[in-house]
PyMOL CGO cylinders between C-alpha atoms (Angstrom):
from pymol import cmd
from pymol.cgo import CYLINDER

trace = [
    CYLINDER, 0.00, 0.00, 0.00, 2.85, 2.36, 0.91, 0.3, 1, 1, 1, 1, 1, 1,
    CYLINDER, 2.85, 2.36, 0.91, 4.62, 1.64, -2.38, 0.3, 1, 1, 1, 1, 1, 1,
    CYLINDER, 4.62, 1.64, -2.38, 1.40, 2.33, -4.33, 0.3, 1, 1, 1, 1, 1, 1,
    CYLINDER, 1.40, 2.33, -4.33, 0.90, 5.69, -2.62, 0.3, 1, 1, 1, 1, 1, 1,
    CYLINDER, 0.90, 5.69, -2.62, 4.56, 6.55, -3.11, 0.3, 1, 1, 1, 1, 1, 1,
    CYLINDER, 4.56, 6.55, -3.11, 4.49, 6.06, -6.88, 0.3, 1, 1, 1, 1, 1, 1,
    CYLINDER, 4.49, 6.06, -6.88, 1.02, 7.59, -7.23, 0.3, 1, 1, 1, 1, 1, 1,
    CYLINDER, 1.02, 7.59, -7.23, 2.28, 10.73, -5.58, 0.3, 1, 1, 1, 1, 1, 1,
    CYLINDER, 2.28, 10.73, -5.58, 5.41, 10.73, -7.74, 0.3, 1, 1, 1, 1, 1, 1,
    CYLINDER, 5.41, 10.73, -7.74, 3.23, 10.45, -10.86, 0.3, 1, 1, 1, 1, 1, 1,
    CYLINDER, 3.23, 10.45, -10.86, 0.86, 13.18, -9.64, 0.3, 1, 1, 1, 1, 1, 1,
    CYLINDER, 0.86, 13.18, -9.64, 3.74, 15.56, -8.92, 0.3, 1, 1, 1, 1, 1, 1,
    CYLINDER, 3.74, 15.56, -8.92, 5.44, 14.86, -12.26, 0.3, 1, 1, 1, 1, 1, 1,
    CYLINDER, 5.44, 14.86, -12.26, 2.28, 15.28, -14.34, 0.3, 1, 1, 1, 1, 1, 1,
    CYLINDER, 2.28, 15.28, -14.34, 1.37, 18.50, -12.55, 0.3, 1, 1, 1, 1, 1, 1,
    CYLINDER, 1.37, 18.50, -12.55, 4.86, 19.88, -13.17, 0.3, 1, 1, 1, 1, 1, 1,
    CYLINDER, 4.86, 19.88, -13.17, 4.60, 19.07, -16.87, 0.3, 1, 1, 1, 1, 1, 1,
    CYLINDER, 4.60, 19.07, -16.87, 1.09, 20.54, -17.08, 0.3, 1, 1, 1, 1, 1, 1,
    CYLINDER, 1.09, 20.54, -17.08, 1.99, 23.79, -15.34, 0.3, 1, 1, 1, 1, 1, 1,
    CYLINDER, 1.99, 23.79, -15.34, 5.29, 24.39, -17.15, 0.3, 1, 1, 1, 1, 1, 1,
    CYLINDER, 5.29, 24.39, -17.15, 4.03, 23.09, -20.49, 0.3, 1, 1, 1, 1, 1, 1,
    CYLINDER, 4.03, 23.09, -20.49, 0.95, 25.32, -20.44, 0.3, 1, 1, 1, 1, 1, 1,
    CYLINDER, 0.95, 25.32, -20.44, 2.99, 28.37, -19.42, 0.3, 1, 1, 1, 1, 1, 1,
    CYLINDER, 2.99, 28.37, -19.42, 5.52, 27.79, -22.21, 0.3, 1, 1, 1, 1, 1, 1,
    CYLINDER, 5.52, 27.79, -22.21, 2.82, 27.11, -24.82, 0.3, 1, 1, 1, 1, 1, 1,
    CYLINDER, 2.82, 27.11, -24.82, 1.00, 30.36, -24.02, 0.3, 1, 1, 1, 1, 1, 1,
    CYLINDER, 1.00, 30.36, -24.02, 4.34, 32.13, -23.71, 0.3, 1, 1, 1, 1, 1, 1,
    CYLINDER, 4.34, 32.13, -23.71, 5.37, 30.93, -27.17, 0.3, 1, 1, 1, 1, 1, 1,
    CYLINDER, 5.37, 30.93, -27.17, 2.11, 32.16, -28.71, 0.3, 1, 1, 1, 1, 1, 1,
    CYLINDER, 2.11, 32.16, -28.71, 2.82, 35.59, -27.22, 0.3, 1, 1, 1, 1, 1, 1,
    CYLINDER, 2.82, 35.59, -27.22, 6.60, 35.74, -27.28, 0.3, 1, 1, 1, 1, 1, 1,
    CYLINDER, 6.60, 35.74, -27.28, 7.49, 34.41, -30.73, 0.3, 1, 1, 1, 1, 1, 1,
    CYLINDER, 7.49, 34.41, -30.73, 5.44, 37.00, -32.71, 0.3, 1, 1, 1, 1, 1, 1,
    CYLINDER, 5.44, 37.00, -32.71, 6.66, 39.85, -30.47, 0.3, 1, 1, 1, 1, 1, 1,
    CYLINDER, 6.66, 39.85, -30.47, 10.28, 38.67, -30.63, 0.3, 1, 1, 1, 1, 1, 1,
    CYLINDER, 10.28, 38.67, -30.63, 10.09, 38.24, -34.40, 0.3, 1, 1, 1, 1, 1, 1,
    CYLINDER, 10.09, 38.24, -34.40, 8.61, 41.72, -34.80, 0.3, 1, 1, 1, 1, 1, 1,
    CYLINDER, 8.61, 41.72, -34.80, 11.35, 43.31, -32.71, 0.3, 1, 1, 1, 1, 1, 1,
    CYLINDER, 11.35, 43.31, -32.71, 14.05, 41.31, -34.49, 0.3, 1, 1, 1, 1, 1, 1,
    CYLINDER, 14.05, 41.31, -34.49, 12.75, 42.38, -37.90, 0.3, 1, 1, 1, 1, 1, 1,
    CYLINDER, 12.75, 42.38, -37.90, 12.69, 46.09, -37.09, 0.3, 1, 1, 1, 1, 1, 1,
    CYLINDER, 12.69, 46.09, -37.09, 15.16, 48.13, -39.10, 0.3, 1, 1, 1, 1, 1, 1,
    CYLINDER, 15.16, 48.13, -39.10, 16.14, 51.41, -37.51, 0.3, 1, 1, 1, 1, 1, 1,
    CYLINDER, 16.14, 51.41, -37.51, 19.23, 52.27, -39.52, 0.3, 1, 1, 1, 1, 1, 1,
    CYLINDER, 19.23, 52.27, -39.52, 18.99, 55.73, -41.01, 0.3, 1, 1, 1, 1, 1, 1,
    CYLINDER, 18.99, 55.73, -41.01, 15.89, 56.62, -39.01, 0.3, 1, 1, 1, 1, 1, 1,
    CYLINDER, 15.89, 56.62, -39.01, 15.59, 59.32, -36.37, 0.3, 1, 1, 1, 1, 1, 1,
    CYLINDER, 15.59, 59.32, -36.37, 17.86, 58.97, -33.36, 0.3, 1, 1, 1, 1, 1, 1,
    CYLINDER, 17.86, 58.97, -33.36, 14.90, 59.11, -31.00, 0.3, 1, 1, 1, 1, 1, 1,
    CYLINDER, 14.90, 59.11, -31.00, 13.38, 56.01, -32.65, 0.3, 1, 1, 1, 1, 1, 1,
    CYLINDER, 13.38, 56.01, -32.65, 16.70, 54.22, -32.45, 0.3, 1, 1, 1, 1, 1, 1,
    CYLINDER, 16.70, 54.22, -32.45, 16.99, 55.16, -28.77, 0.3, 1, 1, 1, 1, 1, 1,
    CYLINDER, 16.99, 55.16, -28.77, 13.45, 53.90, -28.09, 0.3, 1, 1, 1, 1, 1, 1,
    CYLINDER, 13.45, 53.90, -28.09, 14.33, 50.59, -29.77, 0.3, 1, 1, 1, 1, 1, 1,
    CYLINDER, 14.33, 50.59, -29.77, 17.48, 50.20, -27.65, 0.3, 1, 1, 1, 1, 1, 1,
    CYLINDER, 17.48, 50.20, -27.65, 15.55, 50.98, -24.47, 0.3, 1, 1, 1, 1, 1, 1,
    CYLINDER, 15.55, 50.98, -24.47, 12.79, 48.50, -25.34, 0.3, 1, 1, 1, 1, 1, 1,
    CYLINDER, 12.79, 48.50, -25.34, 15.25, 45.71, -26.02, 0.3, 1, 1, 1, 1, 1, 1,
    CYLINDER, 15.25, 45.71, -26.02, 17.17, 46.54, -22.83, 0.3, 1, 1, 1, 1, 1, 1,
    CYLINDER, 17.17, 46.54, -22.83, 13.94, 46.27, -20.84, 0.3, 1, 1, 1, 1, 1, 1,
    CYLINDER, 13.94, 46.27, -20.84, 13.21, 42.87, -22.40, 0.3, 1, 1, 1, 1, 1, 1,
    CYLINDER, 13.21, 42.87, -22.40, 16.71, 41.63, -21.58, 0.3, 1, 1, 1, 1, 1, 1,
    CYLINDER, 16.71, 41.63, -21.58, 16.28, 42.84, -18.00, 0.3, 1, 1, 1, 1, 1, 1,
    CYLINDER, 16.28, 42.84, -18.00, 12.98, 41.02, -17.66, 0.3, 1, 1, 1, 1, 1, 1,
    CYLINDER, 12.98, 41.02, -17.66, 14.67, 37.82, -18.87, 0.3, 1, 1, 1, 1, 1, 1,
    CYLINDER, 14.67, 37.82, -18.87, 16.42, 37.77, -15.49, 0.3, 1, 1, 1, 1, 1, 1,
    CYLINDER, 16.42, 37.77, -15.49, 13.38, 38.44, -13.32, 0.3, 1, 1, 1, 1, 1, 1,
    CYLINDER, 13.38, 38.44, -13.32, 13.81, 36.87, -9.85, 0.3, 1, 1, 1, 1, 1, 1,
    CYLINDER, 13.81, 36.87, -9.85, 11.15, 34.11, -9.58, 0.3, 1, 1, 1, 1, 1, 1,
    CYLINDER, 11.15, 34.11, -9.58, 10.32, 34.98, -5.97, 0.3, 1, 1, 1, 1, 1, 1,
    CYLINDER, 10.32, 34.98, -5.97, 9.61, 38.57, -6.98, 0.3, 1, 1, 1, 1, 1, 1,
    CYLINDER, 9.61, 38.57, -6.98, 7.29, 37.39, -9.75, 0.3, 1, 1, 1, 1, 1, 1,
    CYLINDER, 7.29, 37.39, -9.75, 5.58, 35.10, -7.26, 0.3, 1, 1, 1, 1, 1, 1,
    CYLINDER, 5.58, 35.10, -7.26, 5.15, 37.99, -4.84, 0.3, 1, 1, 1, 1, 1, 1,
    CYLINDER, 5.15, 37.99, -4.84, 3.55, 40.22, -7.49, 0.3, 1, 1, 1, 1, 1, 1,
    CYLINDER, 3.55, 40.22, -7.49, 1.16, 37.47, -8.60, 0.3, 1, 1, 1, 1, 1, 1,
    CYLINDER, 1.16, 37.47, -8.60, 0.34, 36.69, -4.96, 0.3, 1, 1, 1, 1, 1, 1,
    CYLINDER, 0.34, 36.69, -4.96, -0.53, 40.34, -4.27, 0.3, 1, 1, 1, 1, 1, 1,
    CYLINDER, -0.53, 40.34, -4.27, -2.74, 40.42, -7.36, 0.3, 1, 1, 1, 1, 1, 1,
    CYLINDER, -2.74, 40.42, -7.36, -4.57, 37.19, -6.55, 0.3, 1, 1, 1, 1, 1, 1,
    CYLINDER, -4.57, 37.19, -6.55, -4.83, 37.41, -2.76, 0.3, 1, 1, 1, 1, 1, 1,
    CYLINDER, -4.83, 37.41, -2.76, -8.32, 37.99, -1.32, 0.3, 1, 1, 1, 1, 1, 1,
    CYLINDER, -8.32, 37.99, -1.32, -7.62, 41.69, -0.80, 0.3, 1, 1, 1, 1, 1, 1,
    CYLINDER, -7.62, 41.69, -0.80, -5.95, 42.08, -4.21, 0.3, 1, 1, 1, 1, 1, 1,
    CYLINDER, -5.95, 42.08, -4.21, -7.52, 43.42, -7.42, 0.3, 1, 1, 1, 1, 1, 1,
    CYLINDER, -7.52, 43.42, -7.42, -7.97, 39.91, -8.86, 0.3, 1, 1, 1, 1, 1, 1,
    CYLINDER, -7.97, 39.91, -8.86, -8.81, 38.16, -5.60, 0.3, 1, 1, 1, 1, 1, 1,
    CYLINDER, -8.81, 38.16, -5.60, -12.40, 37.67, -6.68, 0.3, 1, 1, 1, 1, 1, 1,
    CYLINDER, -12.40, 37.67, -6.68, -11.21, 35.10, -9.22, 0.3, 1, 1, 1, 1, 1, 1,
    CYLINDER, -11.21, 35.10, -9.22, -10.20, 32.71, -6.44, 0.3, 1, 1, 1, 1, 1, 1,
    CYLINDER, -10.20, 32.71, -6.44, -7.05, 31.57, -8.26, 0.3, 1, 1, 1, 1, 1, 1,
    CYLINDER, -7.05, 31.57, -8.26, -4.52, 31.77, -5.43, 0.3, 1, 1, 1, 1, 1, 1,
    CYLINDER, -4.52, 31.77, -5.43, -3.09, 28.40, -4.39, 0.3, 1, 1, 1, 1, 1, 1,
    CYLINDER, -3.09, 28.40, -4.39, -4.23, 26.74, -7.60, 0.3, 1, 1, 1, 1, 1, 1,
    CYLINDER, -4.23, 26.74, -7.60, -2.33, 25.36, -10.61, 0.3, 1, 1, 1, 1, 1, 1,
    CYLINDER, -2.33, 25.36, -10.61, -3.67, 28.33, -12.62, 0.3, 1, 1, 1, 1, 1, 1,
    CYLINDER, -3.67, 28.33, -12.62, -1.85, 30.78, -10.32, 0.3, 1, 1, 1, 1, 1, 1,
    CYLINDER, -1.85, 30.78, -10.32, 1.32, 28.77, -10.85, 0.3, 1, 1, 1, 1, 1, 1,
    CYLINDER, 1.32, 28.77, -10.85, 0.87, 28.89, -14.63, 0.3, 1, 1, 1, 1, 1, 1,
    CYLINDER, 0.87, 28.89, -14.63, 0.44, 32.68, -14.49, 0.3, 1, 1, 1, 1, 1, 1,
    CYLINDER, 0.44, 32.68, -14.49, 3.63, 32.98, -12.43, 0.3, 1, 1, 1, 1, 1, 1,
    CYLINDER, 3.63, 32.98, -12.43, 5.66, 30.90, -14.85, 0.3, 1, 1, 1, 1, 1, 1,
    CYLINDER, 5.66, 30.90, -14.85, 4.10, 32.63, -17.86, 0.3, 1, 1, 1, 1, 1, 1,
    CYLINDER, 4.10, 32.63, -17.86, 5.38, 36.00, -16.64, 0.3, 1, 1, 1, 1, 1, 1,
    CYLINDER, 5.38, 36.00, -16.64, 8.83, 34.44, -16.34, 0.3, 1, 1, 1, 1, 1, 1,
    CYLINDER, 8.83, 34.44, -16.34, 9.00, 32.67, -19.71, 0.3, 1, 1, 1, 1, 1, 1,
    CYLINDER, 9.00, 32.67, -19.71, 7.55, 35.35, -22.01, 0.3, 1, 1, 1, 1, 1, 1,
    CYLINDER, 7.55, 35.35, -22.01, 10.63, 37.64, -21.74, 0.3, 1, 1, 1, 1, 1, 1,
    CYLINDER, 10.63, 37.64, -21.74, 12.93, 34.66, -22.34, 0.3, 1, 1, 1, 1, 1, 1,
    CYLINDER, 12.93, 34.66, -22.34, 11.09, 33.63, -25.50, 0.3, 1, 1, 1, 1, 1, 1,
    CYLINDER, 11.09, 33.63, -25.50, 10.88, 37.22, -26.75, 0.3, 1, 1, 1, 1, 1, 1,
    CYLINDER, 10.88, 37.22, -26.75, 14.56, 37.93, -26.06, 0.3, 1, 1, 1, 1, 1, 1,
    CYLINDER, 14.56, 37.93, -26.06, 16.00, 34.76, -27.62, 0.3, 1, 1, 1, 1, 1, 1,
    CYLINDER, 16.00, 34.76, -27.62, 13.64, 34.92, -30.62, 0.3, 1, 1, 1, 1, 1, 1,
    CYLINDER, 13.64, 34.92, -30.62, 14.52, 38.59, -31.14, 0.3, 1, 1, 1, 1, 1, 1,
    CYLINDER, 14.52, 38.59, -31.14, 18.23, 37.78, -31.18, 0.3, 1, 1, 1, 1, 1, 1,
    CYLINDER, 18.23, 37.78, -31.18, 17.77, 34.79, -33.49, 0.3, 1, 1, 1, 1, 1, 1,
    CYLINDER, 17.77, 34.79, -33.49, 15.66, 36.72, -35.99, 0.3, 1, 1, 1, 1, 1, 1,
    CYLINDER, 15.66, 36.72, -35.99, 17.92, 39.76, -35.83, 0.3, 1, 1, 1, 1, 1, 1,
    CYLINDER, 17.92, 39.76, -35.83, 20.98, 37.66, -36.63, 0.3, 1, 1, 1, 1, 1, 1,
    CYLINDER, 20.98, 37.66, -36.63, 19.59, 36.51, -40.00, 0.3, 1, 1, 1, 1, 1, 1,
    CYLINDER, 19.59, 36.51, -40.00, 17.41, 39.52, -40.82, 0.3, 1, 1, 1, 1, 1, 1,
    CYLINDER, 17.41, 39.52, -40.82, 19.86, 41.56, -42.91, 0.3, 1, 1, 1, 1, 1, 1,
    CYLINDER, 19.86, 41.56, -42.91, 21.14, 38.84, -45.22, 0.3, 1, 1, 1, 1, 1, 1,
    CYLINDER, 21.14, 38.84, -45.22, 17.82, 37.09, -45.82, 0.3, 1, 1, 1, 1, 1, 1,
    CYLINDER, 17.82, 37.09, -45.82, 15.13, 39.75, -45.71, 0.3, 1, 1, 1, 1, 1, 1,
    CYLINDER, 15.13, 39.75, -45.71, 16.80, 42.23, -48.06, 0.3, 1, 1, 1, 1, 1, 1,
    CYLINDER, 16.80, 42.23, -48.06, 17.54, 39.51, -50.59, 0.3, 1, 1, 1, 1, 1, 1,
    CYLINDER, 17.54, 39.51, -50.59, 13.94, 38.26, -50.47, 0.3, 1, 1, 1, 1, 1, 1,
    CYLINDER, 13.94, 38.26, -50.47, 12.56, 41.78, -50.95, 0.3, 1, 1, 1, 1, 1, 1,
    CYLINDER, 12.56, 41.78, -50.95, 14.92, 42.39, -53.88, 0.3, 1, 1, 1, 1, 1, 1,
    CYLINDER, 14.92, 42.39, -53.88, 13.53, 39.27, -55.53, 0.3, 1, 1, 1, 1, 1, 1,
    CYLINDER, 13.53, 39.27, -55.53, 9.97, 40.57, -55.28, 0.3, 1, 1, 1, 1, 1, 1,
    CYLINDER, 9.97, 40.57, -55.28, 8.76, 39.08, -52.01, 0.3, 1, 1, 1, 1, 1, 1,
    CYLINDER, 8.76, 39.08, -52.01, 6.24, 41.00, -49.92, 0.3, 1, 1, 1, 1, 1, 1,
    CYLINDER, 6.24, 41.00, -49.92, 7.08, 42.20, -46.41, 0.3, 1, 1, 1, 1, 1, 1,
    CYLINDER, 7.08, 42.20, -46.41, 5.01, 39.34, -44.95, 0.3, 1, 1, 1, 1, 1, 1,
    CYLINDER, 5.01, 39.34, -44.95, 6.70, 36.74, -47.14, 0.3, 1, 1, 1, 1, 1, 1,
    CYLINDER, 6.70, 36.74, -47.14, 10.14, 38.12, -46.30, 0.3, 1, 1, 1, 1, 1, 1,
    CYLINDER, 10.14, 38.12, -46.30, 9.32, 38.11, -42.58, 0.3, 1, 1, 1, 1, 1, 1,
    CYLINDER, 9.32, 38.11, -42.58, 8.13, 34.50, -42.76, 0.3, 1, 1, 1, 1, 1, 1,
    CYLINDER, 8.13, 34.50, -42.76, 11.32, 33.51, -44.59, 0.3, 1, 1, 1, 1, 1, 1,
    CYLINDER, 11.32, 33.51, -44.59, 13.46, 35.15, -41.90, 0.3, 1, 1, 1, 1, 1, 1,
    CYLINDER, 13.46, 35.15, -41.90, 11.49, 33.41, -39.14, 0.3, 1, 1, 1, 1, 1, 1,
    CYLINDER, 11.49, 33.41, -39.14, 11.91, 30.10, -40.97, 0.3, 1, 1, 1, 1, 1, 1,
    CYLINDER, 11.91, 30.10, -40.97, 15.69, 30.64, -41.19, 0.3, 1, 1, 1, 1, 1, 1,
    CYLINDER, 15.69, 30.64, -41.19, 15.77, 31.49, -37.50, 0.3, 1, 1, 1, 1, 1, 1,
    CYLINDER, 15.77, 31.49, -37.50, 13.78, 28.40, -36.48, 0.3, 1, 1, 1, 1, 1, 1,
    CYLINDER, 13.78, 28.40, -36.48, 16.64, 26.90, -34.48, 0.3, 1, 1, 1, 1, 1, 1,
    CYLINDER, 16.64, 26.90, -34.48, 16.85, 30.05, -32.41, 0.3, 1, 1, 1, 1, 1, 1,
    CYLINDER, 16.85, 30.05, -32.41, 13.09, 30.02, -31.91, 0.3, 1, 1, 1, 1, 1, 1,
    CYLINDER, 13.09, 30.02, -31.91, 13.23, 26.38, -30.82, 0.3, 1, 1, 1, 1, 1, 1,
    CYLINDER, 13.23, 26.38, -30.82, 16.07, 27.24, -28.45, 0.3, 1, 1, 1, 1, 1, 1,
    CYLINDER, 16.07, 27.24, -28.45, 13.92, 29.98, -26.91, 0.3, 1, 1, 1, 1, 1, 1,
    CYLINDER, 13.92, 29.98, -26.91, 11.16, 27.47, -26.19, 0.3, 1, 1, 1, 1, 1, 1,
    CYLINDER, 11.16, 27.47, -26.19, 13.59, 24.92, -24.75, 0.3, 1, 1, 1, 1, 1, 1,
    CYLINDER, 13.59, 24.92, -24.75, 15.26, 27.56, -22.58, 0.3, 1, 1, 1, 1, 1, 1,
    CYLINDER, 15.26, 27.56, -22.58, 11.87, 28.80, -21.37, 0.3, 1, 1, 1, 1, 1, 1,
    CYLINDER, 11.87, 28.80, -21.37, 10.70, 25.30, -20.48, 0.3, 1, 1, 1, 1, 1, 1,
    CYLINDER, 10.70, 25.30, -20.48, 13.96, 24.58, -18.66, 0.3, 1, 1, 1, 1, 1, 1,
    CYLINDER, 13.96, 24.58, -18.66, 13.57, 27.77, -16.62, 0.3, 1, 1, 1, 1, 1, 1,
    CYLINDER, 13.57, 27.77, -16.62, 9.94, 26.99, -15.86, 0.3, 1, 1, 1, 1, 1, 1,
    CYLINDER, 9.94, 26.99, -15.86, 10.29, 23.34, -14.86, 0.3, 1, 1, 1, 1, 1, 1,
    CYLINDER, 10.29, 23.34, -14.86, 13.22, 24.11, -12.53, 0.3, 1, 1, 1, 1, 1, 1,
    CYLINDER, 13.22, 24.11, -12.53, 11.64, 27.18, -10.87, 0.3, 1, 1, 1, 1, 1, 1,
    CYLINDER, 11.64, 27.18, -10.87, 10.66, 26.87, -7.23, 0.3, 1, 1, 1, 1, 1, 1,
    CYLINDER, 10.66, 26.87, -7.23, 10.30, 30.17, -5.37, 0.3, 1, 1, 1, 1, 1, 1,
    CYLINDER, 10.30, 30.17, -5.37, 7.57, 31.81, -7.41, 0.3, 1, 1, 1, 1, 1, 1,
    CYLINDER, 7.57, 31.81, -7.41, 5.24, 28.83, -7.68, 0.3, 1, 1, 1, 1, 1, 1,
    CYLINDER, 5.24, 28.83, -7.68, 5.69, 27.98, -4.01, 0.3, 1, 1, 1, 1, 1, 1,
    CYLINDER, 5.69, 27.98, -4.01, 4.39, 31.46, -3.12, 0.3, 1, 1, 1, 1, 1, 1,
    CYLINDER, 4.39, 31.46, -3.12, 1.40, 31.37, -5.48, 0.3, 1, 1, 1, 1, 1, 1,
    CYLINDER, 1.40, 31.37, -5.48, 0.68, 27.63, -5.37, 0.3, 1, 1, 1, 1, 1, 1,
    CYLINDER, 0.68, 27.63, -5.37, 1.22, 26.97, -1.69, 0.3, 1, 1, 1, 1, 1, 1,
    CYLINDER, 1.22, 26.97, -1.69, 2.81, 23.53, -2.26, 0.3, 1, 1, 1, 1, 1, 1,
    CYLINDER, 2.81, 23.53, -2.26, -0.43, 21.72, -1.36, 0.3, 1, 1, 1, 1, 1, 1,
    CYLINDER, -0.43, 21.72, -1.36, -0.09, 17.95, -1.46, 0.3, 1, 1, 1, 1, 1, 1,
    CYLINDER, -0.09, 17.95, -1.46, -1.96, 16.27, -4.35, 0.3, 1, 1, 1, 1, 1, 1,
    CYLINDER, -1.96, 16.27, -4.35, -2.97, 19.70, -5.68, 0.3, 1, 1, 1, 1, 1, 1,
    CYLINDER, -2.97, 19.70, -5.68, -0.15, 22.20, -6.24, 0.3, 1, 1, 1, 1, 1, 1,
    CYLINDER, -0.15, 22.20, -6.24, 3.01, 20.27, -5.41, 0.3, 1, 1, 1, 1, 1, 1,
    CYLINDER, 3.01, 20.27, -5.41, 5.51, 20.17, -8.27, 0.3, 1, 1, 1, 1, 1, 1,
    CYLINDER, 5.51, 20.17, -8.27, 8.88, 18.47, -8.66, 0.3, 1, 1, 1, 1, 1, 1,
    CYLINDER, 8.88, 18.47, -8.66, 10.88, 21.42, -7.34, 0.3, 1, 1, 1, 1, 1, 1,
    CYLINDER, 10.88, 21.42, -7.34, 8.58, 22.40, -4.47, 0.3, 1, 1, 1, 1, 1, 1,
    CYLINDER, 8.58, 22.40, -4.47, 8.22, 18.76, -3.43, 0.3, 1, 1, 1, 1, 1, 1,
    CYLINDER, 8.22, 18.76, -3.43, 12.01, 18.32, -3.36, 0.3, 1, 1, 1, 1, 1, 1,
    CYLINDER, 12.01, 18.32, -3.36, 12.28, 21.29, -1.01, 0.3, 1, 1, 1, 1, 1, 1,
    CYLINDER, 12.28, 21.29, -1.01, 9.58, 20.09, 1.38, 0.3, 1, 1, 1, 1, 1, 1,
    CYLINDER, 9.58, 20.09, 1.38, 10.68, 16.43, 1.37, 0.3, 1, 1, 1, 1, 1, 1,
    CYLINDER, 10.68, 16.43, 1.37, 14.26, 17.44, 2.09, 0.3, 1, 1, 1, 1, 1, 1,
    CYLINDER, 14.26, 17.44, 2.09, 13.08, 19.54, 5.03, 0.3, 1, 1, 1, 1, 1, 1,
    CYLINDER, 13.08, 19.54, 5.03, 11.05, 16.56, 6.29, 0.3, 1, 1, 1, 1, 1, 1,
    CYLINDER, 11.05, 16.56, 6.29, 14.04, 14.26, 5.93, 0.3, 1, 1, 1, 1, 1, 1,
    CYLINDER, 14.04, 14.26, 5.93, 12.40, 12.02, 3.31, 0.3, 1, 1, 1, 1, 1, 1,
    CYLINDER, 12.40, 12.02, 3.31, 15.47, 11.76, 1.10, 0.3, 1, 1, 1, 1, 1, 1,
    CYLINDER, 15.47, 11.76, 1.10, 14.12, 8.77, -0.85, 0.3, 1, 1, 1, 1, 1, 1,
    CYLINDER, 14.12, 8.77, -0.85, 11.26, 10.87, -2.20, 0.3, 1, 1, 1, 1, 1, 1,
    CYLINDER, 11.26, 10.87, -2.20, 13.49, 13.92, -2.70, 0.3, 1, 1, 1, 1, 1, 1,
    CYLINDER, 13.49, 13.92, -2.70, 16.14, 11.95, -4.61, 0.3, 1, 1, 1, 1, 1, 1,
    CYLINDER, 16.14, 11.95, -4.61, 13.52, 10.20, -6.76, 0.3, 1, 1, 1, 1, 1, 1,
    CYLINDER, 13.52, 10.20, -6.76, 11.97, 13.54, -7.72, 0.3, 1, 1, 1, 1, 1, 1,
    CYLINDER, 11.97, 13.54, -7.72, 15.42, 15.00, -8.32, 0.3, 1, 1, 1, 1, 1, 1,
    CYLINDER, 15.42, 15.00, -8.32, 16.29, 12.12, -10.64, 0.3, 1, 1, 1, 1, 1, 1,
    CYLINDER, 16.29, 12.12, -10.64, 13.09, 12.70, -12.62, 0.3, 1, 1, 1, 1, 1, 1,
    CYLINDER, 13.09, 12.70, -12.62, 13.84, 16.43, -12.90, 0.3, 1, 1, 1, 1, 1, 1,
    CYLINDER, 13.84, 16.43, -12.90, 17.39, 15.72, -14.03, 0.3, 1, 1, 1, 1, 1, 1,
    CYLINDER, 17.39, 15.72, -14.03, 16.14, 13.16, -16.57, 0.3, 1, 1, 1, 1, 1, 1,
    CYLINDER, 16.14, 13.16, -16.57, 13.74, 15.73, -18.02, 0.3, 1, 1, 1, 1, 1, 1,
    CYLINDER, 13.74, 15.73, -18.02, 16.56, 18.23, -18.42, 0.3, 1, 1, 1, 1, 1, 1,
    CYLINDER, 16.56, 18.23, -18.42, 18.72, 15.59, -20.13, 0.3, 1, 1, 1, 1, 1, 1,
    CYLINDER, 18.72, 15.59, -20.13, 15.95, 14.53, -22.54, 0.3, 1, 1, 1, 1, 1, 1,
    CYLINDER, 15.95, 14.53, -22.54, 15.16, 18.14, -23.47, 0.3, 1, 1, 1, 1, 1, 1,
    CYLINDER, 15.16, 18.14, -23.47, 18.80, 18.97, -24.16, 0.3, 1, 1, 1, 1, 1, 1,
    CYLINDER, 18.80, 18.97, -24.16, 19.33, 15.70, -26.03, 0.3, 1, 1, 1, 1, 1, 1,
    CYLINDER, 19.33, 15.70, -26.03, 16.35, 16.46, -28.28, 0.3, 1, 1, 1, 1, 1, 1,
    CYLINDER, 16.35, 16.46, -28.28, 17.66, 19.97, -28.97, 0.3, 1, 1, 1, 1, 1, 1,
    CYLINDER, 17.66, 19.97, -28.97, 21.15, 18.62, -29.78, 0.3, 1, 1, 1, 1, 1, 1,
    CYLINDER, 21.15, 18.62, -29.78, 19.72, 16.05, -32.21, 0.3, 1, 1, 1, 1, 1, 1,
    CYLINDER, 19.72, 16.05, -32.21, 17.68, 18.72, -33.99, 0.3, 1, 1, 1, 1, 1, 1,
    CYLINDER, 17.68, 18.72, -33.99, 20.71, 21.01, -34.20, 0.3, 1, 1, 1, 1, 1, 1,
    CYLINDER, 20.71, 21.01, -34.20, 22.84, 18.22, -35.70, 0.3, 1, 1, 1, 1, 1, 1,
    CYLINDER, 22.84, 18.22, -35.70, 20.15, 17.45, -38.29, 0.3, 1, 1, 1, 1, 1, 1,
    CYLINDER, 20.15, 17.45, -38.29, 19.95, 21.13, -39.21, 0.3, 1, 1, 1, 1, 1, 1,
    CYLINDER, 19.95, 21.13, -39.21, 23.73, 21.36, -39.51, 0.3, 1, 1, 1, 1, 1, 1,
    CYLINDER, 23.73, 21.36, -39.51, 23.77, 18.49, -42.02, 0.3, 1, 1, 1, 1, 1, 1,
    CYLINDER, 23.77, 18.49, -42.02, 21.29, 20.21, -44.34, 0.3, 1, 1, 1, 1, 1, 1,
]
cmd.load_cgo(trace, "trace")
């Protein structure tokens, strides 16, 4: 009976971690990739200095947000969702949804920043050539995004890695409630404090395996792209 409960809880924690981080990254990609592509495609050479300055400031802000402290994000979301907060009426605090919101705020800047850099690195050589051959702005933009697909994929992988390994923010907004909001990272923390090292090490091994599989998949894709 003990063994059954042990593995059931392991499965519950793992699936919740994948659901929370996967949902946050999926929504983050739908928001971040178009925004990152748009910023990467912007050409400010020869335009007014004030526009160039605004572009630099915007990109600097995005890069700053890529390093947002998770506990700070968790605190902000907590204050928004707490009963006395502006969104308290939604009743989302200490739910998986609150955890998804927390991770979403963290991953969007990562996806935007990496996508922006990837698109910007191929923009000049590809876009101008496509336009000179008669392509429309939309067609040229799509071609650039296609050429930068490895960078876009890297942004998603990096965002998922940051999300699945995050602990402070989701512990604040999720509450680490057993069978409800306990993820791999928060469970490792609590089980270590309780002295249950078997559970903590098992969860740690699963987390490490996920990181290995994700990086292995990215490496394989990169090698296939390099052979083309």
